[in-house]
Backbone bond lengths (Angstrom), bond angles and torsions (degrees), N, CA, C in turn:
res aa  C-N    CA-C-N  psi(-1)  N-CA   C-N-CA  omega(-1)  CA-C   N-CA-C  phi
1 X - - - 1.347 - - 1.496 113.80 -
2 X 1.260 114.23 -54.92 1.449 125.83 177.41 1.450 115.41 -58.32
3 X 1.348 118.96 -45.56 1.459 120.82 173.57 1.421 115.21 -62.36
4 X 1.343 116.06 -38.45 1.488 121.24 177.55 1.515 106.54 -62.07
5 X 1.286 119.85 -50.52 1.466 119.95 -179.47 1.504 115.67 -56.36
6 X 1.426 111.87 -48.46 1.428 117.38 170.01 1.535 119.54 -50.00
7 X 1.304 112.39 -50.14 1.596 117.86 -177.47 1.424 106.61 -65.68
8 X 1.255 126.45 -34.88 1.472 130.25 -171.26 1.526 107.10 -74.69
9 X 1.338 117.14 -47.17 1.385 122.24 -170.41 1.671 113.17 -100.53
10 X 1.233 115.27 -9.60 1.461 117.49 176.35 1.520 111.61 -139.31
11 X 1.280 111.36 69.48 1.555 117.02 -172.46 1.493 103.65 -63.47
12 X 1.321 114.23 156.89 1.633 121.81 175.69 1.515 106.14 -66.92
13 X 1.327 111.04 140.09 1.459 117.34 174.47 1.525 108.00 -90.05
14 X 1.278 113.22 126.30 1.507 119.22 -178.27 1.466 105.87 -84.45
15 X 1.357 115.53 130.33 1.415 118.66 177.32 1.441 109.68 -98.29
16 X 1.258 121.00 156.32 1.393 129.01 -170.48 1.474 105.97 -107.57
17 X 1.318 120.04 141.39 1.464 123.73 175.87 1.504 112.84 -96.24
18 X 1.385 108.93 128.83 1.429 117.86 -179.42 1.464 112.16 -89.48
19 X 1.419 120.92 100.40 1.403 118.57 -173.85 1.469 118.03 -63.35
20 X 1.313 122.09 -8.10 1.317 127.61 176.31 1.570 116.70 -85.13
21 X 1.324 113.89 -13.36 1.404 122.66 -174.05 1.652 112.96 -119.95
22 X 1.317 109.82 -26.41 1.552 118.58 -170.94 1.502 109.27 -67.37
23 X 1.329 112.55 146.00 1.464 118.04 174.36 1.467 107.26 -87.21
24 X 1.232 121.28 176.24 1.448 126.14 -179.90 1.403 110.03 -61.42
25 X 1.430 119.21 -43.19 1.432 121.42 -178.85 1.511 112.26 -69.15
26 X 1.329 119.36 -32.53 1.409 123.86 175.17 1.544 106.34 -63.90
27 X 1.283 121.03 -44.71 1.543 120.64 179.00 1.376 111.95 -64.00
28 X 1.360 119.23 -34.24 1.460 119.40 -176.71 1.443 109.10 -75.13
29 X 1.331 125.91 -36.51 1.488 129.32 -169.17 1.467 104.38 -85.05
30 X 1.359 115.84 -48.72 1.612 117.87 -170.77 1.470 114.26 -83.33
31 X 1.402 119.35 -26.29 1.436 122.56 -179.33 1.593 107.66 -108.23
32 X 1.261 120.91 -6.05 1.536 123.90 -176.34 1.443 111.82 60.69
33 X 1.278 122.59 39.16 1.422 127.80 175.57 1.538 108.15 -91.80
34 X 1.339 114.28 156.46 1.412 121.29 174.73 1.534 114.47 -72.20
35 X 1.207 121.25 155.83 1.393 127.10 175.26 1.585 109.79 -47.28
36 X 1.243 116.00 -50.56 1.452 123.83 -178.08 1.575 110.38 -61.17
37 X 1.413 116.20 -45.41 1.519 117.28 179.67 1.608 109.21 -67.22
38 X 1.274 113.56 -39.93 1.487 117.65 -177.71 1.527 112.95 -67.39
39 X 1.251 114.18 -41.72 1.529 121.87 172.98 1.520 110.40 -57.89
40 X 1.393 115.47 -45.02 1.472 117.69 -174.60 1.457 111.60 -62.83
41 X 1.344 114.15 -35.40 1.536 125.11 -178.21 1.538 106.10 -64.66
42 X 1.362 116.13 -55.34 1.454 121.41 -177.16 1.629 107.08 -58.74
43 X 1.264 113.87 -43.49 1.497 114.97 -174.47 1.454 108.86 -60.36
44 X 1.343 111.47 -48.72 1.503 119.03 -173.62 1.536 107.92 -60.55
45 X 1.306 115.65 -45.60 1.424 121.99 -179.82 1.584 111.64 -58.26
46 X 1.260 112.86 -42.53 1.452 119.23 -177.39 1.573 110.60 -69.25
47 X 1.303 114.19 -36.75 1.524 117.25 -178.28 1.464 111.33 -84.80
48 X 1.280 124.40 -27.92 1.418 126.88 -173.95 1.537 118.92 -114.22
49 X 1.324 116.64 -11.44 1.410 124.30 179.34 1.467 109.19 97.45
50 X 1.321 117.64 177.16 1.486 128.03 -174.55 1.670 109.75 -58.43
51 X 1.319 108.59 146.32 1.529 112.74 -179.04 1.530 101.46 -78.49
52 X 1.238 120.93 135.75 1.467 128.69 176.21 1.660 110.27 -89.92
53 X 1.231 121.08 -31.08 1.466 117.03 -174.76 1.536 107.26 -159.41
54 X 1.266 114.17 -177.15 1.441 122.13 -171.74 1.570 105.22 -69.21
55 X 1.296 125.15 -40.25 1.473 127.17 179.72 1.510 109.29 -55.53
56 X 1.265 117.13 -47.49 1.425 118.76 -174.41 1.523 110.10 -67.00
57 X 1.283 122.43 -37.39 1.539 121.64 174.97 1.473 112.86 -64.73
58 X 1.338 116.50 -34.81 1.522 115.04 -172.38 1.503 109.30 -79.93
59 X 1.347 117.56 -3.98 1.498 118.69 -176.37 1.491 107.50 -96.15
60 X 1.313 125.15 4.93 1.472 128.80 -175.09 1.645 103.21 -65.91
61 X 1.352 115.30 120.09 1.352 114.36 179.23 1.519 116.32 -62.73
62 X 1.342 114.94 138.22 1.409 116.73 178.51 1.518 115.98 90.13
63 X 1.301 120.48 -11.16 1.419 124.54 177.20 1.575 111.74 -100.96
64 X 1.315 111.88 130.14 1.504 121.70 176.28 1.457 111.38 -67.34
65 X 1.354 116.91 105.99 1.491 118.95 179.49 1.558 115.61 -56.69
66 X 1.379 110.30 -26.23 1.451 113.98 -178.10 1.542 109.95 -64.99
67 X 1.412 112.62 -39.55 1.516 116.07 177.14 1.468 114.91 -58.97
68 X 1.456 112.18 -42.24 1.520 115.29 176.19 1.570 108.55 -62.59
69 X 1.257 118.23 -47.04 1.415 123.09 -172.43 1.599 112.82 -56.69
70 X 1.346 111.04 -35.03 1.481 115.04 175.43 1.468 114.58 -64.01
71 X 1.384 113.78 -22.94 1.447 120.14 -175.62 1.563 112.24 -113.27
72 X 1.241 113.64 18.60 1.590 122.61 -172.72 1.629 108.65 -58.04
73 X 1.229 118.56 -36.56 1.453 120.48 -179.40 1.470 114.11 -72.21
74 X 1.276 117.47 -15.02 1.450 124.63 -177.68 1.491 117.53 -100.36
75 X 1.370 110.34 1.18 1.445 118.59 -174.07 1.566 113.25 -111.17
76 X 1.361 115.01 129.73 1.453 114.09 172.21 1.513 109.47 -130.24
77 X 1.224 120.95 166.32 1.532 126.12 -173.52 1.578 109.55 -115.83
78 X 1.216 119.94 -2.35 1.367 123.52 174.39 1.536 113.21 -130.46
79 X 1.374 118.71 -172.92 1.439 117.45 -175.68 1.589 106.48 -83.44
80 X 1.269 119.05 -6.72 1.503 119.68 -175.72 1.475 107.05 -70.20
81 X 1.301 114.04 129.39 1.527 117.39 175.45 1.415 111.55 -103.87
């Protein structure tokens, strides 16, 4: 009964992943990406600078844009949550 009450009245707060700050492991666990996809995002970010918007993120070579689209609501590009 107590758990049901807490779940109903205090839902878990979903945190968003800042793709400009996240490590490869963060991207893997928080966005459910493969190690290959997460590493590609970090490498691209390191080589080309921070992502400015959604379009720049989906253009990372070797990353399936459909995987990112599935997690679009969990991704941010700044520190704003």
